[in-house]
N, C-alpha and C positions, 0 to 999 in steps of 0.2 A: 593611307600607306605611304611610306617614304620612299622617295626616288633613288635609285642605286647609282652611284657614281661610277661608272665603268672606267673613265680616264684614270682614276685613282688606283686601280689595280694593275699589278704587272701582268704580263703575258700568261704565266702560269696560273695565276689567280683567277684571270678572266676566262680562261679556257675551263677550268675546274667548275667555276660558277655556272658557265654555259651548259657543261655536260650534266649538272646536277638539276639545273632549272631549264629544261628543255622546251618547255612552253614560252619562255621569255624571249619574244622575238628581237627586242632591243638589245640584249646580251649577244644575241646571235649576230645581228648587224654590226654591233660595235666590234666584235671579235673578227668578223670578216673584212671589215674596213680598215682595221689594224694590219691583218694579214696581207691584204692587197695593197697598203700604202708603202710596204718595204719591198725593195727589189729582191727578186729571187736569185740565189747564187747556185750556178750549176758548175760541177767540177767533173772533168772527165779524166779517167787514167791515161797516163802517157806510156806507151809501149816502147821499151828500149829493146833495139834489136843488136 
């Protein structure tokens, strides 16, 4: 069986692959590592009085 190159996939393709191959733990960890490697951006609305 050939090894899948998760780094060659973009985020959307990796997520799609992970969701269709739910038993592939390597895909899950590759996706989660990628998600946690980026800073989370949070925005809050500014109320104008």
